[in-house]
C-alpha positions as CSV (number, residue, x, y, z in Angstrom):
1,X,-21.0,3.0,6.5
2,X,-18.3,4.1,8.9
3,X,-20.8,6.1,10.8
4,X,-23.1,3.1,11.4
5,X,-20.3,0.9,13.0
6,X,-20.8,0.5,16.7
7,X,-18.5,2.4,19.1
8,X,-16.8,-1.0,20.0
9,X,-15.8,-1.4,16.4
10,X,-14.2,2.0,15.8
11,X,-10.7,0.6,16.2
12,X,-8.7,0.9,13.0
13,X,-6.6,-2.1,12.1
14,X,-3.7,-2.0,9.7
15,X,-3.0,-4.6,7.0
16,X,0.6,-5.0,5.6
17,X,0.9,-7.5,2.7
18,X,4.6,-8.7,2.8
19,X,4.4,-12.1,1.1
20,X,6.0,-11.1,-2.2
21,X,9.1,-12.9,-3.5
22,X,11.0,-9.8,-4.9
23,X,11.9,-11.7,-8.1
24,X,12.4,-8.4,-9.9
25,X,15.2,-7.3,-7.6
26,X,17.4,-10.2,-8.5
27,X,17.6,-12.3,-5.3
28,X,18.2,-10.0,-2.3
29,X,19.7,-11.8,0.7
30,X,16.9,-10.5,2.9
31,X,13.2,-9.6,2.5
32,X,12.8,-6.5,0.3
33,X,10.6,-4.9,3.0
34,X,13.8,-4.7,5.2
35,X,15.8,-2.8,2.5
36,X,17.5,0.1,4.3
37,X,16.5,3.5,3.1
38,X,18.5,6.6,3.8
39,X,16.3,9.6,4.2
40,X,18.5,12.1,6.0
41,X,18.4,15.6,4.7
42,X,22.1,16.1,5.7
43,X,24.6,14.7,3.3
44,X,27.1,14.1,6.1
45,X,24.6,12.3,8.4
46,X,23.3,9.1,6.9
47,X,20.3,7.8,8.7
48,X,18.7,4.7,7.3
49,X,15.9,2.4,8.4
50,X,14.1,-0.5,6.7
51,X,11.5,0.7,4.3
52,X,8.6,-1.2,6.1
53,X,9.2,1.0,9.2
54,X,8.0,4.1,7.3
55,X,4.6,2.4,6.8
56,X,4.3,1.3,10.4
57,X,5.3,4.8,11.6
58,X,2.6,6.3,9.4
59,X,-0.1,3.9,10.6
60,X,0.7,4.6,14.2
61,X,0.7,8.4,13.6
62,X,-2.8,8.0,12.3
63,X,-4.2,6.3,15.3
64,X,-3.7,2.6,14.4
65,X,-2.8,0.5,17.4
66,X,-2.9,-3.0,15.9
67,X,-1.7,-4.3,12.6
68,X,-1.3,-7.7,10.8
69,X,1.7,-8.4,8.6
70,X,1.0,-11.2,6.1
71,X,4.2,-13.1,5.1
72,X,5.1,-16.3,3.3
73,X,7.3,-19.2,4.4
74,X,10.9,-18.2,4.4
75,X,10.4,-14.5,5.3
76,X,11.0,-15.0,9.0
77,X,13.5,-12.1,9.0
78,X,10.5,-9.7,9.0
79,X,9.0,-10.8,12.4
80,X,12.5,-11.3,13.7
81,X,13.2,-7.6,13.0
82,X,9.9,-6.1,13.9
83,X,9.1,-8.3,16.9
84,X,5.8,-7.6,18.7
85,X,5.7,-4.0,17.4
86,X,6.1,-2.3,20.7
87,X,8.9,-0.1,19.6
88,X,6.5,1.3,16.9
89,X,3.7,1.6,19.6
90,X,1.8,-1.0,17.6
91,X,0.6,-4.5,18.5
92,X,1.8,-6.6,15.5
93,X,0.5,-10.0,14.5
94,X,1.8,-12.2,11.7
95,X,-0.3,-14.3,9.4
96,X,0.8,-16.8,6.7
97,X,-0.1,-16.4,3.1
98,X,-2.6,-18.9,1.9
99,X,-3.5,-19.2,-1.8
100,X,-0.7,-17.7,-3.8
101,X,-2.9,-15.9,-6.4
102,X,-2.3,-12.3,-5.5
103,X,-2.4,-9.6,-2.8
104,X,-6.2,-9.8,-2.2
105,X,-5.8,-13.4,-1.1
106,X,-3.1,-12.4,1.4
107,X,-5.3,-9.6,2.8
108,X,-8.2,-12.1,3.2
109,X,-6.1,-14.2,5.6
110,X,-6.9,-11.5,8.2
111,X,-10.7,-11.7,7.6
112,X,-11.6,-13.3,11.0
113,X,-9.4,-10.7,12.8
114,X,-10.7,-7.6,11.0
115,X,-14.2,-8.4,9.8
116,X,-15.8,-5.8,12.1
117,X,-13.1,-3.1,12.0
118,X,-12.2,-0.3,9.8
119,X,-9.1,-1.3,7.9
120,X,-6.2,0.7,6.5
121,X,-3.9,-0.9,3.8
122,X,-0.4,0.1,3.0
123,X,2.4,-1.5,1.0
124,X,5.7,-2.1,2.9
125,X,8.0,-1.5,-0.1
126,X,6.9,2.1,-0.7
127,X,8.8,5.0,0.8
128,X,6.0,7.1,2.4
129,X,6.9,10.1,4.6
130,X,3.4,11.4,5.1
131,X,2.4,10.9,8.8
132,X,-1.1,12.3,8.2
133,X,-1.9,10.3,5.0
134,X,-3.9,7.6,6.6
135,X,-5.6,10.1,8.9
136,X,-6.8,12.1,5.9
137,X,-8.2,8.9,4.3
138,X,-10.0,7.9,7.5
139,X,-11.5,11.4,7.9
140,X,-12.8,11.2,4.4
141,X,-14.2,7.7,5.0
142,X,-16.0,8.9,8.1
143,X,-17.4,12.1,6.6
144,X,-18.3,10.9,3.1
145,X,-19.9,7.6,4.1
146,X,-17.9,5.8,1.3
147,X,-17.0,2.2,1.5
148,X,-13.4,2.7,0.4
149,X,-11.2,5.8,0.3
150,X,-7.9,5.6,-1.7
151,X,-4.9,7.8,-0.9
152,X,-4.3,9.6,-4.2
153,X,-0.9,10.6,-5.7
154,X,0.2,12.0,-9.1
155,X,1.5,9.3,-11.4
156,X,4.7,9.9,-13.4
157,X,4.9,6.3,-14.7
158,X,1.3,5.1,-15.6
159,X,2.6,1.8,-17.1
160,X,3.5,0.6,-13.6
161,X,0.5,1.7,-11.5
162,X,-3.3,1.7,-11.3
163,X,-4.6,4.9,-12.9
164,X,-7.8,6.3,-11.4
165,X,-10.8,7.5,-13.5
166,X,-12.6,9.8,-11.1
167,X,-15.2,12.5,-11.0
168,X,-14.4,16.1,-10.0
169,X,-16.0,15.3,-6.6
170,X,-13.6,12.5,-5.9
171,X,-15.7,9.4,-6.7
172,X,-13.7,6.7,-8.5
173,X,-15.4,5.3,-11.6
174,X,-12.8,2.7,-12.3
175,X,-9.1,1.8,-12.0
176,X,-7.1,1.1,-15.1
177,X,-4.4,-1.4,-14.1
178,X,-0.9,-0.6,-15.6
179,X,-2.1,0.8,-18.9
180,X,0.3,1.0,-21.8
181,X,-0.6,4.7,-22.0
182,X,-3.1,6.9,-20.3
183,X,-4.6,10.4,-20.2
184,X,-5.4,9.9,-16.5
185,X,-3.2,11.6,-14.0
186,X,-3.4,10.0,-10.6
187,X,-2.8,6.7,-8.9
188,X,-3.1,5.3,-5.3
189,X,-0.8,3.5,-2.8
190,X,-2.8,3.4,0.4
191,X,-6.4,2.8,1.4
192,X,-9.0,2.8,4.2
193,X,-12.2,0.8,4.1
194,X,-15.2,-0.3,6.1
195,X,-16.4,-3.8,7.1
196,X,-18.7,-3.7,4.1
197,X,-15.7,-3.9,1.7
198,X,-13.9,-6.5,3.9
199,X,-17.0,-8.7,3.5
200,X,-17.2,-8.1,-0.2
201,X,-13.5,-9.0,-0.7
202,X,-14.0,-12.2,1.4
203,X,-17.1,-13.3,-0.4
204,X,-15.6,-12.7,-3.8
205,X,-12.5,-14.7,-3.0
206,X,-14.6,-17.5,-1.6
207,X,-16.1,-17.9,-5.1
208,X,-12.7,-17.6,-6.9
209,X,-10.5,-20.5,-5.9
210,X,-8.2,-20.5,-8.9
211,X,-6.2,-17.9,-10.9
212,X,-7.7,-16.9,-14.2
213,X,-7.0,-18.8,-17.4
214,X,-4.0,-16.7,-18.2
215,X,-2.5,-17.3,-14.8
216,X,-2.6,-13.6,-14.0
217,X,-2.6,-12.7,-10.3
218,X,-5.6,-10.9,-9.0
219,X,-4.9,-7.3,-8.1
220,X,-6.4,-5.2,-5.3
221,X,-7.6,-2.8,-8.0
222,X,-9.5,-5.7,-9.7
223,X,-11.5,-6.1,-6.5
224,X,-12.1,-2.3,-6.2
225,X,-13.5,-2.4,-9.8
226,X,-15.7,-5.3,-8.9
227,X,-16.9,-3.5,-5.8
228,X,-17.7,-0.4,-7.8
229,X,-19.7,-2.5,-10.3
230,X,-21.6,-4.0,-7.4
231,X,-22.7,-0.6,-6.1
232,X,-20.1,0.1,-3.4
233,X,-18.7,3.6,-3.2
234,X,-15.0,4.2,-3.7
235,X,-13.5,7.6,-3.3
236,X,-10.1,9.2,-3.6
237,X,-8.5,11.6,-1.1
238,X,-5.5,13.4,-2.6
239,X,-2.8,13.1,0.1
240,X,0.3,14.3,-1.8
241,X,1.3,16.5,-4.7
242,X,4.3,14.3,-5.5
243,X,4.5,10.8,-6.9
244,X,5.5,8.0,-4.6
245,X,8.4,5.6,-5.0
246,X,8.1,1.8,-5.0
247,X,11.5,0.4,-4.3
248,X,10.2,-3.1,-5.0
249,X,10.8,-2.5,-8.7
250,X,14.3,-2.0,-10.3
251,X,13.2,1.2,-12.0
252,X,11.8,2.6,-8.8
253,X,15.0,1.8,-6.9
254,X,17.1,3.5,-9.5
255,X,14.9,6.6,-9.5
256,X,14.9,6.8,-5.7
257,X,18.7,6.6,-5.4
258,X,19.1,9.2,-8.2
259,X,16.6,11.6,-6.7
260,X,18.1,11.3,-3.2
261,X,21.5,12.1,-4.6
262,X,20.2,15.1,-6.5
263,X,18.4,16.3,-3.3
264,X,21.7,16.1,-1.4
265,X,23.5,17.9,-4.3
266,X,25.8,14.9,-5.0
267,X,26.5,14.8,-8.8
268,X,26.0,11.5,-10.5
269,X,25.9,10.5,-14.2
270,X,22.7,10.0,-16.1
271,X,22.8,6.3,-16.7
272,X,19.4,5.9,-18.5
273,X,18.3,3.0,-16.3
274,X,14.6,3.3,-17.2
275,X,11.5,4.8,-15.6
276,X,10.5,4.7,-12.0
277,X,8.5,6.5,-9.4
278,X,9.8,9.4,-7.3
279,X,9.7,9.5,-3.5
280,X,7.0,11.3,-1.6
281,X,8.4,13.9,0.7
């Protein structure tokens, strides 16, 4: 439990998986994590910054002082842009993706660096303007004694996210990964966990050295489900009343641009470009 970790190990460390290839976005000339996002509330004053910076700002605002960004060969523009992290008041380190079988394997690259720390996880292609979101999850982790706390959001596109089956008290029974349809209402896009889950993840991946027979990548939600089955406690802390936006998907990008223009009262035609998530304000 969080409360049983020694004082020396109370440091919270961030993990930022950024090893994806962005195949769905049709070959960007730069890493998708550096996609410039305009979030100004003034239609005459466009202020844009790379989407990954929202995540780093949120981590720093929640007390994180050190984070690891996991990249793959060819994504050198990310460390070139972020540098050592000093302008975000973070100490940034960079790790290389190992086995290319899914995000959990990328996260496990940091095992030796975070094995004794509380960890927060965020995704660098999600527009997140909630500076207290990680702090809320960390507080719940500390107070509840859970092994994992997920930051909960309403879901307006269940087919593209992990839907959470949870009790009224906030305990997660299971996660349904990208269901064709669902009566569940909430998903997640950030998390905080204790060393117990870090060890569980590491030990599970040590036994799973190949992708499954269908070639499906392992999802973080798969590991959460396995942890629940093994007796670890996973909880949800609702951090927003609005869905989030994942600009790493074509539908999410279209929805984000449409909602931004509507927010700024700029009329645009309805093009019917498909579903996507909405930004969290």
